[in-house]
C-alpha positions as CSV (number, residue, x, y, z in Angstrom):
1,M,76.8,-60.0,19.8
2,T,75.5,-62.7,16.9
3,R,75.6,-61.7,13.4
4,R,72.9,-63.6,11.1
5,S,74.3,-64.7,7.9
6,S,71.2,-66.0,6.4
7,W,67.8,-65.1,5.9
8,L,66.8,-68.5,7.7
9,H,68.4,-67.1,10.8
10,R,67.3,-63.6,11.3
11,E,65.1,-64.4,13.6
12,G,66.2,-67.2,16.1
13,S,68.8,-69.6,16.3
14,V,70.5,-71.5,14.6
15,A,68.7,-74.8,15.6
16,D,65.5,-72.6,15.2
17,A,66.5,-72.5,11.1
18,F,67.0,-76.2,11.3
19,E,63.8,-76.8,12.9
20,R,61.7,-74.4,10.4
21,R,63.6,-76.2,7.4
22,A,62.7,-79.6,9.1
23,A,58.9,-78.3,9.6
24,R,58.7,-77.1,5.9
25,A,60.1,-80.7,4.7
26,A,57.5,-82.8,6.7
27,T,54.6,-80.4,5.0
28,L,55.6,-80.7,1.8
29,A,55.9,-84.6,2.5
30,E,52.4,-84.9,3.0
31,D,51.4,-85.0,-0.7
32,S,54.5,-84.8,-3.2
33,I,55.9,-87.5,-5.4
34,N,59.1,-86.8,-3.3
35,A,57.8,-87.7,0.1
36,A,60.4,-90.7,1.0
37,A,63.4,-87.8,0.3
38,L,61.4,-84.8,1.8
39,Q,60.5,-87.3,5.1
40,F,64.6,-87.7,5.7
41,A,65.8,-84.4,5.1
42,A,62.9,-83.3,7.7
43,G,64.6,-86.3,10.2
44,L,68.1,-84.7,9.4
45,Y,67.4,-81.5,10.1
46,R,65.9,-82.3,13.8
47,A,68.9,-84.4,14.1
48,Q,71.5,-80.9,13.0
49,A,69.1,-78.7,15.4
50,Q,69.9,-81.1,18.0
51,V,73.7,-80.5,17.4
52,A,73.4,-76.7,16.8
53,T,71.4,-76.4,20.0
54,A,74.8,-78.2,21.7
55,L,77.3,-76.1,20.1
56,T,75.0,-73.0,21.0
57,R,75.4,-73.8,24.6
58,R,79.1,-73.2,24.3
59,A,79.3,-71.3,21.4
60,A,82.0,-68.4,22.7
61,E,84.3,-71.2,22.7
62,L,84.2,-72.1,18.8
63,T,87.5,-70.9,17.3
64,G,87.1,-71.7,13.5
65,S,89.8,-74.3,13.8
66,I,88.1,-77.6,13.4
67,E,90.6,-79.9,15.0
68,G,90.2,-78.3,17.8
69,D,86.7,-77.4,17.6
70,L,86.0,-80.8,17.5
71,A,88.2,-82.1,20.1
72,E,86.5,-80.4,22.4
73,F,82.6,-80.8,20.9
74,G,83.1,-83.7,18.3
75,P,80.3,-86.0,20.4
76,A,78.1,-82.7,19.9
77,L,77.9,-84.4,16.3
78,D,76.6,-87.8,17.1
79,A,72.9,-86.8,16.5
80,V,73.2,-86.5,13.1
81,V,75.6,-89.7,12.5
82,H,73.4,-92.0,14.8
83,Y,70.2,-90.6,12.4
84,A,72.2,-90.9,9.0
85,R,73.2,-94.8,10.3
86,E,69.9,-95.9,11.4
87,V,67.6,-94.1,8.7
88,G,69.5,-92.9,5.7
89,P,69.3,-94.7,2.6
90,P,72.0,-97.7,2.2
91,G,75.2,-95.9,0.5
92,L,74.5,-92.9,3.7
93,C,74.2,-95.9,6.3
94,A,77.8,-97.4,5.0
95,E,79.2,-94.1,5.0
96,A,77.9,-93.4,8.9
97,A,78.8,-96.9,9.6
98,A,82.0,-96.5,8.5
99,Y,83.0,-93.0,10.1
100,V,82.4,-95.0,13.2
101,T,86.1,-96.2,13.0
102,Q,87.4,-93.3,10.5
103,G,87.1,-91.0,13.2
104,T,87.0,-87.1,13.2
105,A,90.0,-87.2,10.5
106,R,87.7,-88.2,7.6
107,L,85.9,-84.5,9.1
108,I,89.1,-82.4,9.1
109,D,90.2,-83.9,5.6
110,W,87.3,-83.0,4.0
111,W,86.9,-79.6,5.5
112,R,90.1,-78.6,4.6
113,G,90.2,-79.9,1.6
114,S,86.9,-79.5,-1.0
115,R,83.8,-78.6,1.8
116,T,81.8,-79.9,-1.0
117,G,79.2,-82.8,-0.8
118,R,80.1,-84.3,-4.3
119,T,83.1,-85.6,-2.8
120,D,81.7,-86.7,0.6
121,Y,77.7,-86.1,1.4
122,F,78.2,-87.4,5.0
123,A,80.8,-85.1,5.9
124,R,78.9,-82.3,4.7
125,A,75.7,-83.2,6.5
126,V,77.4,-83.6,10.0
127,L,79.2,-80.8,9.8
128,R,76.6,-78.1,8.8
129,P,75.9,-77.4,11.8
130,Y,78.9,-76.1,12.7
131,A,79.5,-74.3,10.1
132,E,76.1,-72.2,10.5
133,T,77.1,-72.1,14.1
134,L,81.0,-70.4,13.2
135,V,79.4,-68.3,10.4
136,A,75.9,-66.9,12.6
137,R,78.3,-65.7,15.3
138,G,80.9,-64.2,13.6
139,V,83.7,-66.8,13.5
140,A,86.0,-66.8,10.5
141,P,86.1,-70.6,9.8
142,E,89.8,-71.8,8.8
143,P,90.6,-71.1,5.6
144,L,90.1,-73.9,2.8
145,A,93.8,-75.8,1.7
146,R,93.0,-74.6,-2.1
147,P,91.6,-72.0,-3.4
148,A,87.8,-71.8,-3.0
149,P,85.8,-72.2,-6.5
150,V,84.0,-69.4,-8.5
151,A,80.8,-69.9,-6.7
152,G,82.7,-70.4,-3.2
153,C,80.7,-68.7,-0.4
154,P,82.8,-65.9,1.2
155,R,82.0,-66.5,4.4
156,C,83.4,-70.5,4.3
157,G,84.0,-71.4,0.9
158,G,81.5,-73.7,0.2
159,P,80.1,-74.5,-2.9
160,A,76.5,-72.9,-3.9
161,W,73.8,-75.7,-3.9
162,I,70.5,-73.8,-4.7
163,G,69.3,-70.5,-6.3
164,W,66.4,-68.0,-6.0
165,R,64.8,-65.2,-7.3
166,R,63.6,-62.0,-4.5
167,S,61.4,-59.5,-5.2
168,G,64.1,-56.1,-5.6
169,S,62.7,-52.8,-3.6
170,G,60.3,-50.7,-5.1
171,D,60.3,-50.8,-9.3
172,E,63.6,-53.3,-8.9
173,A,63.4,-56.6,-11.0
174,A,64.2,-59.8,-9.0
175,Q,67.5,-60.0,-7.6
176,R,69.2,-63.0,-7.8
177,F,70.6,-65.4,-4.8
178,L,72.7,-68.4,-4.1
179,G,72.4,-70.1,-1.1
180,C,75.5,-72.0,0.3
181,G,75.3,-76.1,1.1
182,V,77.7,-75.9,3.7
183,C,77.2,-72.8,6.1
184,G,73.6,-71.9,4.8
185,S,74.9,-68.3,3.7
186,E,73.3,-66.0,1.4
187,R,74.9,-63.9,-1.3
188,Q,73.4,-62.4,-4.9
189,L,74.6,-63.3,-8.1
190,G,74.7,-61.0,-11.3
191,R,71.3,-62.0,-13.0
192,I,73.7,-63.0,-16.5
193,A,76.3,-65.5,-14.9
194,C,77.1,-68.9,-14.7
195,A,77.3,-69.9,-10.4
196,A,79.9,-72.7,-11.1
197,C,82.5,-70.9,-13.6
198,G,81.6,-67.1,-13.9
199,E,80.6,-67.5,-17.5
200,T,78.5,-64.4,-18.8
201,A,77.5,-64.9,-22.5
202,P,74.4,-65.5,-22.3
203,D,74.7,-67.9,-26.1
204,K,76.3,-70.0,-23.1
205,L,73.4,-69.7,-20.7
206,A,70.2,-72.0,-21.0
207,V,67.4,-72.0,-18.8
208,F,64.7,-74.5,-19.0
209,Q,61.4,-75.2,-16.9
210,T,58.4,-76.6,-17.2
211,E,55.0,-76.1,-16.3
212,R,54.9,-79.2,-13.9
213,H,57.5,-77.1,-11.3
214,P,56.4,-73.4,-12.4
215,M,58.6,-71.1,-10.0
216,V,61.8,-73.9,-10.8
217,R,64.3,-73.6,-13.0
218,I,67.6,-75.1,-14.3
219,E,70.3,-72.6,-14.8
220,A,73.1,-74.0,-17.4
221,C,75.9,-73.2,-18.8
222,D,77.4,-74.9,-21.5
223,T,81.0,-73.8,-21.1
224,C,81.3,-75.9,-17.7
225,Q,78.9,-78.3,-18.3
226,C,77.2,-77.4,-14.7
227,Y,74.1,-76.0,-13.4
228,I,71.9,-74.9,-10.7
229,K,68.5,-75.0,-9.7
230,S,66.1,-71.2,-9.0
231,L,63.7,-71.3,-7.3
232,D,60.9,-68.0,-7.5
233,L,60.4,-66.6,-4.5
234,T,58.0,-64.1,-5.5
235,L,55.7,-66.1,-6.6
236,D,55.5,-68.1,-3.3
237,G,56.6,-66.7,-0.1
238,R,56.7,-69.7,1.8
239,V,59.4,-71.7,0.2
240,I,62.8,-72.5,1.8
241,P,64.8,-73.3,-1.5
242,E,67.1,-76.3,-0.5
243,I,64.0,-78.0,0.7
244,D,61.0,-77.1,-1.6
245,D,63.9,-78.7,-4.6
246,L,62.9,-81.8,-3.4
247,C,59.6,-81.4,-4.9
248,S,61.5,-81.2,-8.5
249,L,63.6,-83.9,-8.6
250,S,62.6,-85.1,-11.7
251,M,64.4,-81.5,-13.4
252,D,67.4,-83.3,-12.1
253,L,67.5,-86.2,-13.6
254,W,66.3,-85.0,-16.6
255,A,69.2,-82.4,-16.5
256,T,71.8,-85.4,-16.0
257,E,70.3,-87.1,-19.1
258,Q,71.0,-83.6,-20.8
259,G,75.0,-84.0,-19.7
260,Y,74.7,-81.4,-17.1
261,E,76.0,-82.3,-13.8
262,R,74.5,-79.9,-10.9
263,L,77.2,-77.7,-9.1
264,E,76.5,-79.4,-5.3
265,P,74.3,-82.2,-4.5
266,S,70.5,-81.2,-3.0
267,L,69.8,-83.1,-0.1
268,A,68.6,-86.2,-2.2
269,G,72.4,-86.3,-3.7
270,V,71.5,-85.7,-7.1
């Protein structure tokens, strides 16, 4: 039986979830100042959907051990590699071209090392369909070589890259969630806590908002100088956080100018 690990997977397949993200990105790109980033995201999600479809056909053979799995399914990743090389920004094109000569050893090192887009955006993009397929089917990915960070995903150890608030049941206040940038899983986080280091002192936790993007806020920590963006789904149920995130890139640039570093880069690389 397939175990759904994320709100994006509650209906349909992992590939369907990628296609829904692609559709949302394409729709937002129509009237966004950040259209280029959204159009790139839409194409990347479509390529990842192709990979997910290929993996699903033989998903019963996936073990969670990346070296063995890549030996069997490595060619299925070519859709993302090709897209990055042909359509991606210059830096990503160069990364994809280098991968052609480096081979899967690079992906294995990243998977067993950090699983963060901050160290290798390209590897994260290529292996996300693999990670999502594993977790959606209840196959445990092999453990990280070193302990996951405080905000590490309990399913794959990857870092959180986006947050959101969603209505609680009944009279409960909105609940706070984090989304994993590697496997797409969600997990609940306390309403007052840093997503990076776990700081809970209110005077160390700052929240920044702007009238231009009323549903988005920067949740920053003065202890570790990291931040995560959080979107308010109670204002618009159509939002897919990791995609709508790209409509407010100016907030990321502002946070960087203030000396904060995003816990995990968005699809735009910031």
